[in-house]
C-alpha positions in Angstrom: -44.0 78.9 -37.0 -46.5 80.4 -39.4 -46.8 78.8 -42.9 -48.8 80.8 -45.4 -50.3 79.6 -48.6 -52.6 81.1 -51.3 -55.7 79.6 -52.7 -57.5 80.7 -55.9 -60.7 78.9 -57.0 -59.3 78.9 -60.5 -61.0 78.8 -63.9 -64.1 76.8 -62.7 -65.3 79.6 -60.5 -66.9 83.0 -61.1 -64.7 84.4 -58.4 -61.3 85.8 -59.4 -60.3 86.3 -55.7 -57.2 84.7 -54.1 -57.4 83.8 -50.5 -54.4 83.7 -48.1 -54.4 81.0 -45.4 -52.0 80.3 -42.5 -51.2 77.1 -40.8 -50.4 78.0 -37.2 -49.5 75.3 -34.7 -51.5 72.7 -36.6 -54.6 75.0 -37.0 -55.7 76.6 -40.3 -56.9 80.3 -40.5 -57.8 82.6 -43.3 -55.6 85.7 -43.2 -57.8 88.8 -43.6 -54.9 91.2 -43.4 -51.2 90.7 -42.6 -48.0 92.7 -42.3 -44.4 91.7 -42.3 -41.3 93.7 -41.2 -37.9 92.4 -42.5 -39.6 89.2 -43.8 -41.1 88.4 -40.4 -44.8 88.4 -39.6 -45.6 91.1 -37.1 -49.4 91.6 -37.4 -52.2 89.2 -38.5 -55.9 89.5 -38.7 -57.3 86.0 -39.1 -60.6 84.1 -39.2 -61.0 80.6 -38.0 -63.2 78.2 -36.1 -60.5 77.5 -33.4 -59.3 80.2 -31.0 -55.9 81.6 -31.7 -53.7 81.9 -28.6 -50.3 83.6 -28.1 -48.7 80.3 -27.3 -49.6 79.2 -30.8 -47.4 81.9 -32.2 -44.4 82.1 -29.9 -42.7 84.7 -27.8 -43.6 88.3 -27.9 -47.0 87.8 -29.6 -50.3 89.1 -28.2 -53.7 88.0 -29.4 -57.0 89.8 -29.1 -60.4 88.9 -30.5 -63.2 86.4 -30.2 -65.9 84.7 -32.1 -63.7 83.5 -34.9 -61.8 86.8 -35.7 -58.5 87.4 -34.0 -55.7 90.0 -34.3 -52.3 88.8 -33.4 -49.3 91.1 -33.2 -45.7 91.3 -32.0 -46.0 93.8 -29.1 -42.7 95.6 -29.5 -43.8 97.2 -32.8 -47.0 98.6 -31.2 -45.6 99.8 -27.9 -46.6 103.5 -28.3 -46.2 104.2 -24.6 -42.4 103.5 -24.7 -41.3 104.9 -28.1 -37.7 104.4 -27.2 -35.1 105.7 -29.6 -34.2 102.1 -30.7 -37.8 101.1 -31.7 -39.6 100.8 -34.9 -43.3 101.4 -34.5 -46.0 100.4 -36.9 -49.3 102.2 -37.5 -52.2 100.3 -39.1 -55.4 102.1 -40.1 -58.3 100.8 -42.1 -56.8 102.5 -45.1 -53.3 103.8 -46.1 -54.5 107.3 -45.3 -55.7 106.1 -41.9 -52.3 104.6 -41.2 -50.6 107.9 -42.3 -52.9 109.8 -40.0 -52.1 107.6 -37.0 -48.4 108.0 -37.6 -48.7 111.8 -38.0 -50.8 112.1 -34.9 -48.3 110.1 -32.9 -45.3 112.1 -34.2 -46.9 115.4 -33.4 -47.6 114.3 -29.9 -44.2 112.6 -29.4 -42.2 115.7 -30.6 -44.5 118.4 -29.2 -45.6 119.8 -32.6 -48.9 121.7 -32.9 -51.2 120.6 -35.6 -54.9 120.1 -35.4 -56.4 116.7 -36.1 -58.2 118.3 -39.2 -54.8 119.4 -40.6 -53.3 116.0 -39.9 -56.2 114.3 -41.6 -55.7 116.6 -44.7 -51.9 115.8 -44.7 -52.6 112.1 -44.4 -54.5 112.2 -47.7 -51.4 113.3 -49.6 -49.4 110.5 -51.3 -45.9 111.7 -51.0 -42.5 110.2 -51.6 -41.6 111.3 -48.1 -43.7 108.5 -46.7 -41.3 105.9 -48.0 -38.1 107.6 -47.1 -34.8 106.3 -45.6 -34.0 109.9 -44.6 -37.1 110.2 -42.4 -37.1 106.6 -41.2 -40.5 106.0 -42.6 -41.7 103.2 -44.8 -44.8 101.4 -46.0 -45.6 97.8 -45.2 -47.7 96.0 -47.7 -50.7 93.9 -46.7 -49.5 90.5 -47.9 -53.0 88.9 -47.5 -54.8 91.2 -50.0 -52.0 93.0 -51.9 -54.4 96.0 -51.6 -52.4 99.2 -52.1 -55.1 101.1 -50.2 -54.4 99.2 -47.0 -50.7 99.8 -46.4 -49.3 100.3 -42.9 -46.7 102.9 -42.0 -43.5 102.0 -40.1 -41.5 104.7 -38.3 -37.9 103.9 -37.3 -37.0 106.0 -34.3 -33.3 105.2 -34.7 -33.1 107.7 -37.5 -35.5 110.3 -36.0 -34.2 113.3 -34.2 -36.0 116.5 -32.9 -35.7 118.3 -36.3 -36.8 115.5 -38.6 -40.5 115.4 -37.7 -40.9 119.1 -38.3 -39.0 118.9 -41.6 -41.0 115.8 -42.6 -44.3 117.5 -42.0 -43.2 120.7 -43.7 -42.2 118.7 -46.8 -45.5 116.9 -46.9 -47.4 120.2 -46.7 -45.4 121.6 -49.5 -46.1 118.8 -51.9 
């Protein structure tokens, strides 16, 4: 069970920042970045003095990292090898454009489309309504730790993807 809480230094501090913390299995960590899907945590980047272990989080979690910084994630949302039709995959870049690039790169490879990485990088820079679209099975996940709009993740729901949709999706982004 992960309990999160926010802390703000308040009026007595020069800092206007708000920090997000998590209590995980009796240990406290600062959440640097975090994403939820359907109100469930699926990806956390945390800092803390105690090592974070998969057993702290429960089934289906994996943890990587050392020296106080750990990334924990629910593996089924990041299983790019499988990409079964019933999966939702999440792509997390350092920026929203980076997340879009990773999703585009994966979709072009998955569906055999020919686009150069330079073209995909240019397409990823475009903010388009197609990125948050039920029709295309794509949506944004907000970083709940920072609320920073420049660090959104992209979720692709393969249940609503067929062979034609990725081509149409890319075509619509290019024509924006």
